[in-house]
PDBQT receptor file of N, H, CA, C and O in Angstrom, charges set to zero:
ATOM      1  N   UNK A   1     122.315 118.185  86.731  1.00  0.00    +0.000 N 
ATOM      2  CA  UNK A   1     121.487 118.871  85.755  1.00  0.00    +0.000 C 
ATOM      3  C   UNK A   1     120.483 117.876  85.200  1.00  0.00    +0.000 C 
ATOM      4  O   UNK A   1     120.848 116.785  84.763  1.00  0.00    +0.000 OA
ATOM      5  N   UNK A   2     119.238 118.258  85.223  1.00  0.00    +0.000 N 
ATOM      6  H   UNK A   2     118.942 119.144  85.578  1.00  0.00    +0.000 HD
ATOM      7  CA  UNK A   2     118.182 117.378  84.720  1.00  0.00    +0.000 C 
ATOM      8  C   UNK A   2     118.005 117.544  83.222  1.00  0.00    +0.000 C 
ATOM      9  O   UNK A   2     118.209 118.622  82.664  1.00  0.00    +0.000 OA
ATOM     10  N   UNK A   3     117.623 116.453  82.592  1.00  0.00    +0.000 N 
ATOM     11  H   UNK A   3     117.457 115.577  83.045  1.00  0.00    +0.000 HD
ATOM     12  CA  UNK A   3     117.353 116.422  81.166  1.00  0.00    +0.000 C 
ATOM     13  C   UNK A   3     116.117 117.266  80.864  1.00  0.00    +0.000 C 
ATOM     14  O   UNK A   3     115.151 117.248  81.627  1.00  0.00    +0.000 OA
ATOM     15  N   UNK A   4     116.146 117.990  79.777  1.00  0.00    +0.000 N 
ATOM     16  H   UNK A   4     116.931 118.005  79.158  1.00  0.00    +0.000 HD
ATOM     17  CA  UNK A   4     115.011 118.805  79.348  1.00  0.00    +0.000 C 
ATOM     18  C   UNK A   4     114.014 117.897  78.637  1.00  0.00    +0.000 C 
ATOM     19  O   UNK A   4     114.166 117.598  77.452  1.00  0.00    +0.000 OA
ATOM     20  N   UNK A   5     112.987 117.460  79.375  1.00  0.00    +0.000 N 
ATOM     21  H   UNK A   5     112.863 117.703  80.337  1.00  0.00    +0.000 HD
ATOM     22  CA  UNK A   5     112.024 116.515  78.826  1.00  0.00    +0.000 C 
ATOM     23  C   UNK A   5     111.270 117.073  77.633  1.00  0.00    +0.000 C 
ATOM     24  O   UNK A   5     110.734 116.299  76.839  1.00  0.00    +0.000 OA
ATOM     25  N   UNK A   6     111.210 118.381  77.479  1.00  0.00    +0.000 N 
ATOM     26  H   UNK A   6     111.645 119.009  78.124  1.00  0.00    +0.000 HD
ATOM     27  CA  UNK A   6     110.503 118.961  76.333  1.00  0.00    +0.000 C 
ATOM     28  C   UNK A   6     111.173 118.578  75.014  1.00  0.00    +0.000 C 
ATOM     29  O   UNK A   6     110.545 118.654  73.958  1.00  0.00    +0.000 OA
ATOM     30  N   UNK A   7     112.427 118.171  75.066  1.00  0.00    +0.000 N 
ATOM     31  H   UNK A   7     112.937 118.109  75.924  1.00  0.00    +0.000 HD
ATOM     32  CA  UNK A   7     113.116 117.726  73.851  1.00  0.00    +0.000 C 
ATOM     33  C   UNK A   7     112.507 116.445  73.283  1.00  0.00    +0.000 C 
ATOM     34  O   UNK A   7     112.762 116.096  72.130  1.00  0.00    +0.000 OA
ATOM     35  N   UNK A   8     111.711 115.750  74.078  1.00  0.00    +0.000 N 
ATOM     36  H   UNK A   8     111.504 116.034  75.014  1.00  0.00    +0.000 HD
ATOM     37  CA  UNK A   8     111.080 114.510  73.629  1.00  0.00    +0.000 C 
ATOM     38  C   UNK A   8     109.780 114.752  72.870  1.00  0.00    +0.000 C 
ATOM     39  O   UNK A   8     109.247 113.830  72.253  1.00  0.00    +0.000 OA
ATOM     40  N   UNK A   9     109.264 115.979  72.907  1.00  0.00    +0.000 N 
ATOM     41  H   UNK A   9     109.697 116.728  73.408  1.00  0.00    +0.000 HD
ATOM     42  CA  UNK A   9     108.009 116.275  72.218  1.00  0.00    +0.000 C 
ATOM     43  C   UNK A   9     108.145 115.952  70.735  1.00  0.00    +0.000 C 
ATOM     44  O   UNK A   9     109.128 116.308  70.085  1.00  0.00    +0.000 OA
ATOM     45  N   UNK A  10     107.126 115.266  70.225  1.00  0.00    +0.000 N 
ATOM     46  H   UNK A  10     106.328 114.977  70.753  1.00  0.00    +0.000 HD
ATOM     47  CA  UNK A  10     107.115 114.915  68.815  1.00  0.00    +0.000 C 
ATOM     48  C   UNK A  10     107.852 113.631  68.492  1.00  0.00    +0.000 C 
ATOM     49  O   UNK A  10     107.855 113.188  67.343  1.00  0.00    +0.000 OA
ATOM     50  N   UNK A  11     108.476 113.029  69.491  1.00  0.00    +0.000 N 
ATOM     51  H   UNK A  11     108.474 113.389  70.424  1.00  0.00    +0.000 HD
ATOM     52  CA  UNK A  11     109.201 111.777  69.285  1.00  0.00    +0.000 C 
ATOM     53  C   UNK A  11     108.284 110.603  69.623  1.00  0.00    +0.000 C 
ATOM     54  O   UNK A  11     107.423 110.731  70.493  1.00  0.00    +0.000 OA
ATOM     55  N   UNK A  12     108.453 109.453  68.947  1.00  0.00    +0.000 N 
ATOM     56  H   UNK A  12     109.153 109.349  68.240  1.00  0.00    +0.000 HD
ATOM     57  CA  UNK A  12     107.673 108.269  69.328  1.00  0.00    +0.000 C 
ATOM     58  C   UNK A  12     108.164 107.759  70.685  1.00  0.00    +0.000 C 
ATOM     59  O   UNK A  12     109.348 107.463  70.852  1.00  0.00    +0.000 OA
ATOM     60  N   UNK A  13     107.257 107.659  71.643  1.00  0.00    +0.000 N 
ATOM     61  H   UNK A  13     106.296 107.899  71.507  1.00  0.00    +0.000 HD
ATOM     62  CA  UNK A  13     107.639 107.300  73.010  1.00  0.00    +0.000 C 
ATOM     63  C   UNK A  13     107.007 106.002  73.494  1.00  0.00    +0.000 C 
ATOM     64  O   UNK A  13     107.113 105.661  74.672  1.00  0.00    +0.000 OA
ATOM     65  N   UNK A  14     106.345 105.268  72.583  1.00  0.00    +0.000 N 
ATOM     66  H   UNK A  14     106.259 105.545  71.626  1.00  0.00    +0.000 HD
ATOM     67  CA  UNK A  14     105.630 104.067  72.996  1.00  0.00    +0.000 C 
ATOM     68  C   UNK A  14     106.546 102.928  73.435  1.00  0.00    +0.000 C 
ATOM     69  O   UNK A  14     106.070 101.950  74.012  1.00  0.00    +0.000 OA
ATOM     70  N   UNK A  15     107.832 103.032  73.179  1.00  0.00    +0.000 N 
ATOM     71  H   UNK A  15     108.218 103.827  72.710  1.00  0.00    +0.000 HD
ATOM     72  CA  UNK A  15     108.766 101.996  73.634  1.00  0.00    +0.000 C 
ATOM     73  C   UNK A  15     109.933 102.611  74.416  1.00  0.00    +0.000 C 
ATOM     74  O   UNK A  15     111.041 102.075  74.421  1.00  0.00    +0.000 OA
ATOM     75  N   UNK A  16     109.667 103.737  75.072  1.00  0.00    +0.000 N 
ATOM     76  H   UNK A  16     108.767 104.173  75.068  1.00  0.00    +0.000 HD
ATOM     77  CA  UNK A  16     110.705 104.468  75.804  1.00  0.00    +0.000 C 
ATOM     78  C   UNK A  16     110.366 104.487  77.293  1.00  0.00    +0.000 C 
ATOM     79  O   UNK A  16     109.232 104.776  77.675  1.00  0.00    +0.000 OA
ATOM     80  N   UNK A  17     111.358 104.179  78.130  1.00  0.00    +0.000 N 
ATOM     81  H   UNK A  17     112.279 103.945  77.820  1.00  0.00    +0.000 HD
ATOM     82  CA  UNK A  17     111.234 104.342  79.575  1.00  0.00    +0.000 C 
ATOM     83  C   UNK A  17     111.989 105.597  79.977  1.00  0.00    +0.000 C 
ATOM     84  O   UNK A  17     113.126 105.804  79.556  1.00  0.00    +0.000 OA
ATOM     85  N   UNK A  18     111.367 106.424  80.781  1.00  0.00    +0.000 N 
ATOM     86  H   UNK A  18     110.442 106.255  81.124  1.00  0.00    +0.000 HD
ATOM     87  CA  UNK A  18     112.007 107.636  81.278  1.00  0.00    +0.000 C 
ATOM     88  C   UNK A  18     112.644 107.314  82.625  1.00  0.00    +0.000 C 
ATOM     89  O   UNK A  18     111.973 106.809  83.525  1.00  0.00    +0.000 OA
ATOM     90  N   UNK A  19     113.915 107.599  82.762  1.00  0.00    +0.000 N 
ATOM     91  H   UNK A  19     114.459 108.009  82.031  1.00  0.00    +0.000 HD
ATOM     92  CA  UNK A  19     114.647 107.265  83.988  1.00  0.00    +0.000 C 
ATOM     93  C   UNK A  19     115.596 108.393  84.348  1.00  0.00    +0.000 C 
ATOM     94  O   UNK A  19     115.960 109.219  83.511  1.00  0.00    +0.000 OA
ATOM     95  N   UNK A  20     115.982 108.405  85.600  1.00  0.00    +0.000 N 
ATOM     96  H   UNK A  20     115.687 107.734  86.280  1.00  0.00    +0.000 HD
ATOM     97  CA  UNK A  20     116.998 109.346  86.056  1.00  0.00    +0.000 C 
ATOM     98  C   UNK A  20     116.429 110.472  86.887  1.00  0.00    +0.000 C 
ATOM     99  O   UNK A  20     115.817 111.394  86.346  1.00  0.00    +0.000 OA
ATOM    100  N   UNK A  21     116.618 110.413  88.176  1.00  0.00    +0.000 N 
ATOM    101  H   UNK A  21     117.115 109.665  88.615  1.00  0.00    +0.000 HD
ATOM    102  CA  UNK A  21     116.198 111.497  89.057  1.00  0.00    +0.000 C 
ATOM    103  C   UNK A  21     114.711 111.588  89.308  1.00  0.00    +0.000 C 
ATOM    104  O   UNK A  21     114.227 112.623  89.766  1.00  0.00    +0.000 OA
ATOM    105  N   UNK A  22     113.974 110.526  89.019  1.00  0.00    +0.000 N 
ATOM    106  H   UNK A  22     114.368 109.685  88.646  1.00  0.00    +0.000 HD
ATOM    107  CA  UNK A  22     112.527 110.567  89.222  1.00  0.00    +0.000 C 
ATOM    108  C   UNK A  22     112.190 110.344  90.688  1.00  0.00    +0.000 C 
ATOM    109  O   UNK A  22     112.750 109.464  91.341  1.00  0.00    +0.000 OA
ATOM    110  N   UNK A  23     111.267 111.152  91.196  1.00  0.00    +0.000 N 
ATOM    111  H   UNK A  23     110.812 111.867  90.666  1.00  0.00    +0.000 HD
ATOM    112  CA  UNK A  23     110.835 111.080  92.588  1.00  0.00    +0.000 C 
ATOM    113  C   UNK A  23     109.413 111.626  92.676  1.00  0.00    +0.000 C 
ATOM    114  O   UNK A  23     108.824 112.003  91.662  1.00  0.00    +0.000 OA
ATOM    115  N   UNK A  24     108.862 111.668  93.887  1.00  0.00    +0.000 N 
ATOM    116  H   UNK A  24     109.340 111.361  94.710  1.00  0.00    +0.000 HD
ATOM    117  CA  UNK A  24     107.486 112.135  94.072  1.00  0.00    +0.000 C 
ATOM    118  C   UNK A  24     107.298 113.569  93.607  1.00  0.00    +0.000 C 
ATOM    119  O   UNK A  24     106.211 113.933  93.158  1.00  0.00    +0.000 OA
ATOM    120  N   UNK A  25     108.328 114.384  93.705  1.00  0.00    +0.000 N 
ATOM    121  H   UNK A  25     109.211 114.088  94.070  1.00  0.00    +0.000 HD
ATOM    122  CA  UNK A  25     108.179 115.799  93.354  1.00  0.00    +0.000 C 
ATOM    123  C   UNK A  25     108.160 116.066  91.856  1.00  0.00    +0.000 C 
ATOM    124  O   UNK A  25     107.835 117.176  91.436  1.00  0.00    +0.000 OA
ATOM    125  N   UNK A  26     108.503 115.071  91.041  1.00  0.00    +0.000 N 
ATOM    126  H   UNK A  26     108.767 114.169  91.382  1.00  0.00    +0.000 HD
ATOM    127  CA  UNK A  26     108.488 115.293  89.592  1.00  0.00    +0.000 C 
ATOM    128  C   UNK A  26     107.843 114.145  88.816  1.00  0.00    +0.000 C 
ATOM    129  O   UNK A  26     107.905 114.127  87.586  1.00  0.00    +0.000 OA
ATOM    130  N   UNK A  27     107.227 113.190  89.509  1.00  0.00    +0.000 N 
ATOM    131  H   UNK A  27     107.177 113.205  90.508  1.00  0.00    +0.000 HD
ATOM    132  CA  UNK A  27     106.693 112.019  88.810  1.00  0.00    +0.000 C 
ATOM    133  C   UNK A  27     105.493 112.359  87.924  1.00  0.00    +0.000 C 
ATOM    134  O   UNK A  27     105.318 111.742  86.873  1.00  0.00    +0.000 OA
ATOM    135  N   UNK A  28     104.671 113.317  88.323  1.00  0.00    +0.000 N 
ATOM    136  H   UNK A  28     104.813 113.818  89.177  1.00  0.00    +0.000 HD
ATOM    137  CA  UNK A  28     103.534 113.699  87.475  1.00  0.00    +0.000 C 
ATOM    138  C   UNK A  28     104.042 114.367  86.206  1.00  0.00    +0.000 C 
ATOM    139  O   UNK A  28     103.571 114.062  85.111  1.00  0.00    +0.000 OA
ATOM    140  N   UNK A  29     104.987 115.264  86.346  1.00  0.00    +0.000 N 
ATOM    141  H   UNK A  29     105.370 115.512  87.235  1.00  0.00    +0.000 HD
ATOM    142  CA  UNK A  29     105.577 115.907  85.170  1.00  0.00    +0.000 C 
ATOM    143  C   UNK A  29     106.193 114.846  84.258  1.00  0.00    +0.000 C 
ATOM    144  O   UNK A  29     106.073 114.931  83.036  1.00  0.00    +0.000 OA
ATOM    145  N   UNK A  30     106.844 113.859  84.846  1.00  0.00    +0.000 N 
ATOM    146  H   UNK A  30     106.942 113.790  85.838  1.00  0.00    +0.000 HD
ATOM    147  CA  UNK A  30     107.444 112.783  84.057  1.00  0.00    +0.000 C 
ATOM    148  C   UNK A  30     106.364 111.971  83.347  1.00  0.00    +0.000 C 
ATOM    149  O   UNK A  30     106.523 111.621  82.178  1.00  0.00    +0.000 OA
ATOM    150  N   UNK A  31     105.273 111.671  84.038  1.00  0.00    +0.000 N 
ATOM    151  H   UNK A  31     105.144 111.956  84.988  1.00  0.00    +0.000 HD
ATOM    152  CA  UNK A  31     104.185 110.903  83.429  1.00  0.00    +0.000 C 
ATOM    153  C   UNK A  31     103.560 111.666  82.268  1.00  0.00    +0.000 C 
ATOM    154  O   UNK A  31     103.136 111.061  81.283  1.00  0.00    +0.000 OA
ATOM    155  N   UNK A  32     103.501 112.980  82.377  1.00  0.00    +0.000 N 
ATOM    156  H   UNK A  32     103.845 113.471  83.177  1.00  0.00    +0.000 HD
ATOM    157  CA  UNK A  32     102.904 113.802  81.330  1.00  0.00    +0.000 C 
ATOM    158  C   UNK A  32     103.717 113.802  80.044  1.00  0.00    +0.000 C 
ATOM    159  O   UNK A  32     103.200 114.168  78.988  1.00  0.00    +0.000 OA
ATOM    160  N   UNK A  33     104.971 113.402  80.114  1.00  0.00    +0.000 N 
ATOM    161  H   UNK A  33     105.391 113.105  80.972  1.00  0.00    +0.000 HD
ATOM    162  CA  UNK A  33     105.808 113.324  78.909  1.00  0.00    +0.000 C 
ATOM    163  C   UNK A  33     105.231 112.299  77.945  1.00  0.00    +0.000 C 
ATOM    164  O   UNK A  33     105.314 112.480  76.730  1.00  0.00    +0.000 OA
ATOM    165  N   UNK A  34     104.640 111.209  78.475  1.00  0.00    +0.000 N 
ATOM    166  H   UNK A  34     104.573 111.062  79.462  1.00  0.00    +0.000 HD
ATOM    167  CA  UNK A  34     103.984 110.225  77.629  1.00  0.00    +0.000 C 
ATOM    168  C   UNK A  34     104.809 109.008  77.281  1.00  0.00    +0.000 C 
ATOM    169  O   UNK A  34     104.480 108.295  76.333  1.00  0.00    +0.000 OA
ATOM    170  N   UNK A  35     105.863 108.753  78.014  1.00  0.00    +0.000 N 
ATOM    171  H   UNK A  35     106.130 109.332  78.784  1.00  0.00    +0.000 HD
ATOM    172  CA  UNK A  35     106.679 107.559  77.770  1.00  0.00    +0.000 C 
ATOM    173  C   UNK A  35     105.911 106.306  78.175  1.00  0.00    +0.000 C 
ATOM    174  O   UNK A  35     104.919 106.382  78.900  1.00  0.00    +0.000 OA
ATOM    175  N   UNK A  36     106.375 105.160  77.704  1.00  0.00    +0.000 N 
ATOM    176  H   UNK A  36     107.181 105.098  77.115  1.00  0.00    +0.000 HD
ATOM    177  CA  UNK A  36     105.735 103.889  78.016  1.00  0.00    +0.000 C 
ATOM    178  C   UNK A  36     105.816 103.561  79.502  1.00  0.00    +0.000 C 
ATOM    179  O   UNK A  36     104.952 102.859  80.029  1.00  0.00    +0.000 OA
ATOM    180  N   UNK A  37     106.835 104.058  80.176  1.00  0.00    +0.000 N 
ATOM    181  H   UNK A  37     107.536 104.628  79.748  1.00  0.00    +0.000 HD
ATOM    182  CA  UNK A  37     106.987 103.769  81.598  1.00  0.00    +0.000 C 
ATOM    183  C   UNK A  37     107.981 104.696  82.258  1.00  0.00    +0.000 C 
ATOM    184  O   UNK A  37     108.710 105.440  81.601  1.00  0.00    +0.000 OA
ATOM    185  N   UNK A  38     107.989 104.627  83.576  1.00  0.00    +0.000 N 
ATOM    186  H   UNK A  38     107.397 104.022  84.109  1.00  0.00    +0.000 HD
ATOM    187  CA  UNK A  38     108.903 105.433  84.384  1.00  0.00    +0.000 C 
ATOM    188  C   UNK A  38     109.764 104.490  85.214  1.00  0.00    +0.000 C 
ATOM    189  O   UNK A  38     109.263 103.503  85.753  1.00  0.00    +0.000 OA
ATOM    190  N   UNK A  39     111.046 104.786  85.318  1.00  0.00    +0.000 N 
ATOM    191  H   UNK A  39     111.453 105.588  84.880  1.00  0.00    +0.000 HD
ATOM    192  CA  UNK A  39     111.998 103.956  86.055  1.00  0.00    +0.000 C 
ATOM    193  C   UNK A  39     112.508 104.749  87.254  1.00  0.00    +0.000 C 
ATOM    194  O   UNK A  39     113.271 105.703  87.101  1.00  0.00    +0.000 OA
ATOM    195  N   UNK A  40     112.079 104.346  88.444  1.00  0.00    +0.000 N 
ATOM    196  H   UNK A  40     111.459 103.572  88.568  1.00  0.00    +0.000 HD
ATOM    197  CA  UNK A  40     112.471 105.034  89.674  1.00  0.00    +0.000 C 
ATOM    198  C   UNK A  40     113.612 104.286  90.334  1.00  0.00    +0.000 C 
ATOM    199  O   UNK A  40     113.538 103.072  90.527  1.00  0.00    +0.000 OA
ATOM    200  N   UNK A  41     114.650 104.993  90.676  1.00  0.00    +0.000 N 
ATOM    201  H   UNK A  41     114.710 105.979  90.520  1.00  0.00    +0.000 HD
ATOM    202  CA  UNK A  41     115.768 104.395  91.405  1.00  0.00    +0.000 C 
ATOM    203  C   UNK A  41     116.228 105.319  92.514  1.00  0.00    +0.000 C 
ATOM    204  O   UNK A  41     115.694 105.261  93.621  1.00  0.00    +0.000 OA
ATOM    205  N   UNK A  42     117.200 106.166  92.245  1.00  0.00    +0.000 N 
ATOM    206  H   UNK A  42     117.634 106.213  91.345  1.00  0.00    +0.000 HD
ATOM    207  CA  UNK A  42     117.797 106.989  93.303  1.00  0.00    +0.000 C 
ATOM    208  C   UNK A  42     116.788 107.908  93.982  1.00  0.00    +0.000 C 
ATOM    209  O   UNK A  42     116.960 108.253  95.152  1.00  0.00    +0.000 OA
ATOM    210  N   UNK A  43     115.754 108.305  93.277  1.00  0.00    +0.000 N 
ATOM    211  H   UNK A  43     115.614 108.025  92.327  1.00  0.00    +0.000 HD
ATOM    212  CA  UNK A  43     114.753 109.197  93.857  1.00  0.00    +0.000 C 
ATOM    213  C   UNK A  43     113.872 108.549  94.906  1.00  0.00    +0.000 C 
ATOM    214  O   UNK A  43     113.118 109.237  95.595  1.00  0.00    +0.000 OA
ATOM    215  N   UNK A  44     113.958 107.224  95.036  1.00  0.00    +0.000 N 
ATOM    216  H   UNK A  44     114.570 106.666  94.476  1.00  0.00    +0.000 HD
ATOM    217  CA  UNK A  44     113.178 106.501  96.044  1.00  0.00    +0.000 C 
ATOM    218  C   UNK A  44     114.089 105.688  96.964  1.00  0.00    +0.000 C 
ATOM    219  O   UNK A  44     113.660 104.703  97.564  1.00  0.00    +0.000 OA
ATOM    220  N   UNK A  45     115.336 106.106  97.067  1.00  0.00    +0.000 N 
ATOM    221  H   UNK A  45     115.685 106.907  96.580  1.00  0.00    +0.000 HD
ATOM    222  CA  UNK A  45     116.295 105.425  97.934  1.00  0.00    +0.000 C 
ATOM    223  C   UNK A  45     116.618 106.282  99.156  1.00  0.00    +0.000 C 
ATOM    224  O   UNK A  45     116.794 107.495  99.044  1.00  0.00    +0.000 OA
ATOM    225  N   UNK A  46     116.695 105.645 100.315  1.00  0.00    +0.000 N 
ATOM    226  H   UNK A  46     116.552 104.660 100.406  1.00  0.00    +0.000 HD
ATOM    227  CA  UNK A  46     117.089 106.336 101.540  1.00  0.00    +0.000 C 
ATOM    228  C   UNK A  46     118.602 106.480 101.614  1.00  0.00    +0.000 C 
ATOM    229  O   UNK A  46     119.124 107.404 102.238  1.00  0.00    +0.000 OA
ATOM    230  N   UNK A  47     119.290 105.555 100.970  1.00  0.00    +0.000 N 
ATOM    231  H   UNK A  47     118.865 104.805 100.463  1.00  0.00    +0.000 HD
ATOM    232  CA  UNK A  47     120.738 105.610 100.788  1.00  0.00    +0.000 C 
ATOM    233  C   UNK A  47     121.034 104.797  99.538  1.00  0.00    +0.000 C 
ATOM    234  O   UNK A  47     120.198 103.992  99.125  1.00  0.00    +0.000 OA
ATOM    235  N   UNK A  48     122.179 104.978  98.931  1.00  0.00    +0.000 N 
ATOM    236  H   UNK A  48     122.857 105.631  99.266  1.00  0.00    +0.000 HD
ATOM    237  CA  UNK A  48     122.456 104.295  97.665  1.00  0.00    +0.000 C 
ATOM    238  C   UNK A  48     122.177 102.787  97.727  1.00  0.00    +0.000 C 
ATOM    239  O   UNK A  48     122.738 102.059  98.545  1.00  0.00    +0.000 OA
ATOM    240  N   UNK A  49     121.292 102.354  96.832  1.00  0.00    +0.000 N 
ATOM    241  H   UNK A  49     120.836 102.946  96.167  1.00  0.00    +0.000 HD
ATOM    242  CA  UNK A  49     120.955 100.938  96.731  1.00  0.00    +0.000 C 
ATOM    243  C   UNK A  49     119.881 100.454  97.679  1.00  0.00    +0.000 C 
ATOM    244  O   UNK A  49     119.496  99.286  97.615  1.00  0.00    +0.000 OA
ATOM    245  N   UNK A  50     119.381 101.311  98.560  1.00  0.00    +0.000 N 
ATOM    246  H   UNK A  50     119.694 102.260  98.612  1.00  0.00    +0.000 HD
ATOM    247  CA  UNK A  50     118.365 100.922  99.542  1.00  0.00    +0.000 C 
ATOM    248  C   UNK A  50     117.065 101.676  99.254  1.00  0.00    +0.000 C 
ATOM    249  O   UNK A  50     116.969 102.882  99.480  1.00  0.00    +0.000 OA
ATOM    250  N   UNK A  51     116.068 100.944  98.751  1.00  0.00    +0.000 N 
ATOM    251  H   UNK A  51     116.145  99.964  98.567  1.00  0.00    +0.000 HD
ATOM    252  CA  UNK A  51     114.776 101.563  98.461  1.00  0.00    +0.000 C 
ATOM    253  C   UNK A  51     114.056 101.885  99.766  1.00  0.00    +0.000 C 
ATOM    254  O   UNK A  51     114.120 101.116 100.725  1.00  0.00    +0.000 OA
ATOM    255  N   UNK A  52     113.380 103.009  99.795  1.00  0.00    +0.000 N 
ATOM    256  H   UNK A  52     113.328 103.634  99.016  1.00  0.00    +0.000 HD
ATOM    257  CA  UNK A  52     112.657 103.482 100.967  1.00  0.00    +0.000 C 
ATOM    258  C   UNK A  52     111.161 103.312 100.718  1.00  0.00    +0.000 C 
ATOM    259  O   UNK A  52     110.611 103.917  99.798  1.00  0.00    +0.000 OA
ATOM    260  N   UNK A  53     110.506 102.496 101.530  1.00  0.00    +0.000 N 
ATOM    261  H   UNK A  53     110.953 102.004 102.277  1.00  0.00    +0.000 HD
ATOM    262  CA  UNK A  53     109.084 102.211 101.342  1.00  0.00    +0.000 C 
ATOM    263  C   UNK A  53     108.239 103.481 101.403  1.00  0.00    +0.000 C 
ATOM    264  O   UNK A  53     107.257 103.598 100.670  1.00  0.00    +0.000 OA
ATOM    265  N   UNK A  54     108.600 104.435 102.264  1.00  0.00    +0.000 N 
ATOM    266  H   UNK A  54     109.398 104.340 102.859  1.00  0.00    +0.000 HD
ATOM    267  CA  UNK A  54     107.835 105.681 102.365  1.00  0.00    +0.000 C 
ATOM    268  C   UNK A  54     107.952 106.506 101.087  1.00  0.00    +0.000 C 
ATOM    269  O   UNK A  54     106.969 107.085 100.625  1.00  0.00    +0.000 OA
ATOM    270  N   UNK A  55     109.153 106.557 100.521  1.00  0.00    +0.000 N 
ATOM    271  H   UNK A  55     109.951 106.087 100.896  1.00  0.00    +0.000 HD
ATOM    272  CA  UNK A  55     109.345 107.311  99.278  1.00  0.00    +0.000 C 
ATOM    273  C   UNK A  55     108.608 106.646  98.121  1.00  0.00    +0.000 C 
ATOM    274  O   UNK A  55     108.012 107.327  97.287  1.00  0.00    +0.000 OA
ATOM    275  N   UNK A  56     108.649 105.312  98.068  1.00  0.00    +0.000 N 
ATOM    276  H   UNK A  56     109.134 104.758  98.746  1.00  0.00    +0.000 HD
ATOM    277  CA  UNK A  56     107.903 104.589  97.033  1.00  0.00    +0.000 C 
ATOM    278  C   UNK A  56     106.404 104.835  97.177  1.00  0.00    +0.000 C 
ATOM    279  O   UNK A  56     105.717 105.096  96.189  1.00  0.00    +0.000 OA
ATOM    280  N   UNK A  57     105.899 104.752  98.401  1.00  0.00    +0.000 N 
ATOM    281  H   UNK A  57     106.457 104.540  99.204  1.00  0.00    +0.000 HD
ATOM    282  CA  UNK A  57     104.472 104.988  98.637  1.00  0.00    +0.000 C 
ATOM    283  C   UNK A  57     104.079 106.398  98.217  1.00  0.00    +0.000 C 
ATOM    284  O   UNK A  57     103.000 106.603  97.660  1.00  0.00    +0.000 OA
ATOM    285  N   UNK A  58     104.937 107.356  98.479  1.00  0.00    +0.000 N 
ATOM    286  H   UNK A  58     105.813 107.189  98.931  1.00  0.00    +0.000 HD
ATOM    287  CA  UNK A  58     104.663 108.739  98.093  1.00  0.00    +0.000 C 
ATOM    288  C   UNK A  58     104.562 108.882  96.578  1.00  0.00    +0.000 C 
ATOM    289  O   UNK A  58     103.679 109.574  96.072  1.00  0.00    +0.000 OA
ATOM    290  N   UNK A  59     105.465 108.229  95.861  1.00  0.00    +0.000 N 
ATOM    291  H   UNK A  59     106.183 107.667  96.272  1.00  0.00    +0.000 HD
ATOM    292  CA  UNK A  59     105.427 108.260  94.397  1.00  0.00    +0.000 C 
ATOM    293  C   UNK A  59     104.126 107.653  93.890  1.00  0.00    +0.000 C 
ATOM    294  O   UNK A  59     103.447 108.250  93.055  1.00  0.00    +0.000 OA
ATOM    295  N   UNK A  60     103.773 106.467  94.390  1.00  0.00    +0.000 N 
ATOM    296  H   UNK A  60     104.325 105.982  95.068  1.00  0.00    +0.000 HD
ATOM    297  CA  UNK A  60     102.564 105.804  93.905  1.00  0.00    +0.000 C 
ATOM    298  C   UNK A  60     101.305 106.578  94.280  1.00  0.00    +0.000 C 
ATOM    299  O   UNK A  60     100.368 106.651  93.485  1.00  0.00    +0.000 OA
ATOM    300  N   UNK A  61     101.271 107.152  95.470  1.00  0.00    +0.000 N 
ATOM    301  H   UNK A  61     102.032 107.092  96.116  1.00  0.00    +0.000 HD
ATOM    302  CA  UNK A  61     100.123 107.965  95.873  1.00  0.00    +0.000 C 
ATOM    303  C   UNK A  61      99.983 109.179  94.954  1.00  0.00    +0.000 C 
ATOM    304  O   UNK A  61      98.878 109.522  94.534  1.00  0.00    +0.000 OA
ATOM    305  N   UNK A  62     101.089 109.814  94.649  1.00  0.00    +0.000 N 
ATOM    306  H   UNK A  62     101.986 109.536  94.990  1.00  0.00    +0.000 HD
ATOM    307  CA  UNK A  62     101.077 110.987  93.766  1.00  0.00    +0.000 C 
ATOM    308  C   UNK A  62     100.603 110.609  92.373  1.00  0.00    +0.000 C 
ATOM    309  O   UNK A  62      99.793 111.319  91.776  1.00  0.00    +0.000 OA
ATOM    310  N   UNK A  63     101.104 109.491  91.848  1.00  0.00    +0.000 N 
ATOM    311  H   UNK A  63     101.762 108.914  92.333  1.00  0.00    +0.000 HD
ATOM    312  CA  UNK A  63     100.707 109.063  90.507  1.00  0.00    +0.000 C 
ATOM    313  C   UNK A  63      99.243 108.633  90.461  1.00  0.00    +0.000 C 
ATOM    314  O   UNK A  63      98.552 108.916  89.483  1.00  0.00    +0.000 OA
ATOM    315  N   UNK A  64      98.763 107.960  91.493  1.00  0.00    +0.000 N 
ATOM    316  H   UNK A  64      99.325 107.730  92.288  1.00  0.00    +0.000 HD
ATOM    317  CA  UNK A  64      97.350 107.559  91.519  1.00  0.00    +0.000 C 
ATOM    318  C   UNK A  64      96.434 108.780  91.528  1.00  0.00    +0.000 C 
ATOM    319  O   UNK A  64      95.370 108.763  90.909  1.00  0.00    +0.000 OA
ATOM    320  N   UNK A  65      96.842 109.833  92.224  1.00  0.00    +0.000 N 
ATOM    321  H   UNK A  65      97.706 109.846  92.727  1.00  0.00    +0.000 HD
ATOM    322  CA  UNK A  65      96.037 111.059  92.288  1.00  0.00    +0.000 C 
ATOM    323  C   UNK A  65      96.029 111.798  90.954  1.00  0.00    +0.000 C 
ATOM    324  O   UNK A  65      95.104 112.553  90.659  1.00  0.00    +0.000 OA
ATOM    325  N   UNK A  66      97.071 111.574  90.152  1.00  0.00    +0.000 N 
ATOM    326  H   UNK A  66      97.823 110.960  90.392  1.00  0.00    +0.000 HD
ATOM    327  CA  UNK A  66      97.189 112.216  88.851  1.00  0.00    +0.000 C 
ATOM    328  C   UNK A  66      96.207 111.584  87.906  1.00  0.00    +0.000 C 
ATOM    329  O   UNK A  66      96.133 111.975  86.741  1.00  0.00    +0.000 OA
TER     330      UNK A  66
């Protein structure tokens, strides 16, 4: 179950990192929340603990287009 990011509205987010389940399919929505940063882990892994360069590139390409 994903966290309801709308619960963060109205909260000070200048020192908050948003983490958990972030991937290319939701990174723009995550960026729109307005946190200081985004922490990508499992959403860019090909298997637990192994980052996938293609998934990382997809995230960065999506964010750059945003």
